[in-house]
C-alpha positions in Angstrom: 93.1 270.2 188.6 90.0 269.2 186.7 87.6 269.3 189.6 85.8 272.3 188.1 85.4 270.5 184.7 82.0 269.3 185.6 80.8 272.4 187.4 77.9 273.9 185.5 78.9 276.5 183.1 76.1 279.0 183.5 74.3 280.9 180.9 71.8 280.8 178.2 74.8 281.6 175.9 76.3 278.2 176.6 73.0 276.5 176.2 72.6 278.2 172.8 75.7 276.4 171.6 74.7 273.1 173.3 72.0 272.2 170.8 74.5 271.2 168.0 77.5 269.0 168.6 80.4 268.5 166.2 81.9 265.1 165.6 85.7 264.5 166.2 86.6 265.1 162.5 84.7 268.4 162.6 86.4 269.4 165.8 89.8 269.0 164.2 88.8 271.5 161.5 87.3 273.9 163.9 90.6 274.4 165.8 92.1 276.4 162.9 89.2 278.7 162.4 88.9 279.5 166.1 92.5 280.5 166.2 92.3 282.6 163.0 89.3 284.6 164.3 91.2 285.4 167.5 94.2 286.4 165.4 92.0 288.8 163.4 90.8 290.4 166.6 94.4 290.7 167.8 95.4 292.3 164.6 92.5 294.8 164.4 92.1 295.8 168.0 95.5 295.0 169.6 93.8 292.4 171.9 96.3 290.2 173.7 96.1 287.2 176.0 95.2 289.4 179.0 92.0 290.6 177.4 91.1 287.0 176.4 91.6 285.8 179.9 89.6 288.7 181.3 86.8 287.8 178.8 86.9 284.2 180.1 86.6 285.5 183.7 83.7 287.8 182.8 81.9 284.8 181.1 82.5 282.4 184.0 84.7 280.2 181.8 87.8 280.1 184.1 87.4 276.4 184.4 88.1 276.0 180.7 90.6 278.9 180.2 92.2 279.4 183.6 95.5 281.0 182.6 97.9 282.1 179.8 99.4 278.6 179.4 95.9 277.0 179.0 95.0 279.6 176.4 98.2 279.1 174.5 97.7 275.4 174.5 94.1 275.8 173.2 95.3 278.1 170.4 98.3 275.9 169.7 95.9 273.1 168.9 95.5 274.8 165.5 97.3 272.3 163.2 98.8 275.2 161.1 100.7 276.5 164.1 104.5 276.2 164.3 106.0 273.9 167.0 104.7 270.7 168.6 105.0 271.7 172.3 101.4 272.7 173.0 99.5 270.7 170.5 96.5 269.0 171.9 93.1 267.9 171.0 90.3 270.4 171.5 87.2 269.2 173.2 83.7 270.5 172.5 83.5 272.5 175.7 86.8 274.2 175.0 85.7 275.0 171.5 82.5 276.5 172.8 84.5 278.6 175.3 86.6 280.1 172.6 83.5 280.9 170.5 82.0 282.7 173.5 85.3 284.6 174.2 85.7 285.6 170.6 82.1 286.9 170.3 82.4 288.7 173.6 85.6 290.5 172.5 84.1 291.2 169.0 81.1 292.9 170.7 83.4 295.0 172.9 85.2 296.2 169.7 82.1 296.4 167.6 82.4 300.1 166.8 86.0 299.6 165.5 84.9 296.5 163.5 81.9 298.4 162.0 84.2 301.3 161.0 86.7 299.0 159.3 84.0 297.2 157.4 82.3 300.5 156.3 85.7 301.7 155.1 86.2 298.4 153.2 82.8 298.9 151.5 83.7 302.5 150.6 87.0 301.4 149.1 85.3 298.6 147.1 82.7 301.1 145.7 85.5 303.4 144.5 87.6 300.4 143.1 90.3 301.4 145.5 92.9 299.3 147.2 92.1 298.4 150.9 95.7 298.5 152.1 95.9 302.2 151.1 93.2 303.1 153.7 95.1 303.5 157.0 92.9 301.5 159.3 92.6 298.6 156.8 96.3 298.7 155.9 97.4 298.6 159.5 95.1 295.7 160.2 96.1 293.7 157.1 99.8 294.2 157.8 99.4 293.2 161.5 97.4 290.1 160.4 99.9 289.1 157.7 102.9 289.5 160.0 101.4 287.6 162.9 100.2 284.8 160.6 103.7 284.5 159.1 105.3 284.4 162.5 103.0 281.7 163.9 102.0 279.4 161.1 104.0 276.6 159.5 102.9 277.2 156.0 103.7 280.9 155.9 106.2 280.5 153.1 103.6 278.7 150.9 100.9 281.4 151.2 101.2 284.6 149.2 100.6 288.0 150.9 97.6 288.5 148.6 96.0 285.3 149.9 96.6 286.4 153.5 95.3 289.9 152.8 92.1 288.3 151.4 91.8 286.0 154.4 92.2 289.0 156.7 89.4 290.9 155.0 87.1 287.9 155.0 87.7 287.5 158.7 87.0 291.2 159.3 83.5 290.8 157.7 83.0 287.6 159.7 83.8 289.6 162.9 81.0 292.0 162.1 78.5 289.2 162.1 80.0 287.6 165.2 79.8 290.9 167.1 76.0 291.1 166.8 73.3 289.8 169.2 73.2 286.4 167.6 76.9 286.3 166.9 77.6 283.3 169.1 75.1 281.1 167.3 76.3 282.4 163.9 79.9 281.6 164.7 79.2 278.2 166.0 77.0 277.2 163.1 79.6 278.7 160.6 82.3 276.5 162.3 80.2 273.4 162.0 79.2 274.1 158.4 82.7 274.9 157.3 84.2 271.8 159.0 81.5 269.6 157.6 82.4 270.7 154.0 86.1 270.2 154.7 85.5 266.8 156.2 83.4 265.8 153.3 85.9 266.9 150.7 88.6 264.6 152.3 86.4 261.5 152.2 
């Protein structure tokens, strides 16, 4: 049922992301990053699909993310994911919906994100190892394990690379949890995908 697809998606938040539009090649690159940011939230805060669907409801985005299957299909559009079953193209409105959901959840868990980033800064100042700090170690382990379970190229990526990716995403989440997080995330997606598209041409 797509009757709701043209119903207005309210909100200044949506309009904020409406000002810049990715091209099809950029959209393809955006899919991976959206999934990874949600994966980082899962690993840090134990967020599952129920919380993501609740966020969609709170944000009036049920027409874009109505149920678990729809959410799984959107995330499965990440080309790194294992399995062909749910792979689909991601349209601009679906991408915007996942940005709003990610930032909404990041804001809900902002205190935890801040604590983890502050701990990371402290560890860095002392030339320590992040995985030895309990909160960071648990997050990095959860991120690495989930990534290896879900992604095709898990055997080609070292755990060090995954640990660095987890920490980079953690810092990104701090920015996305703030008042202008939605716009920051959307522009970061566009900028990153523009670079990646450019390097392939």
